[in-house]
N, C-alpha and C positions, 0 to 999 in steps of 0.2 A: 882163877886163883883158888876157888874151892876145890877144884880137881887136884891141884898141887898139894893142898893141905891134906886131902883124903889120901893121896899117894904117900905122903910123908908119914901119916898115921899108920898106914899099912906096913910100910917098911920098918918103922920103929916097933910096931906090935910083933912082927915076925922075929925081929932081933931080940926083943925082951923075952919072948917065950923060949927061943932057942938058948939064950944065955941062962935062963932059969932052969933049963933042962926039965921042964915040967909044963903040962898043959897043952892046949891046942890053939893055934892062932885063928881058927875059923871065924869066931864071933867078932873080934876086933877088925879083921880084914873085911868081913862081910858088911859090917856096920860103919865103916869109915866114912862113907858118903853121908850118912845120917849125922854122925858126929861133927862133920865139917860145917854143917849148917849152923 
């Protein structure tokens, strides 16, 4: 279940950065596993 949460966070983070047309998704994608705990 934690893996699913982390993958969802990764997807949402990438979408948010793309929609904002600003920033880089590296940090939220890289730290998604930590945030899922």
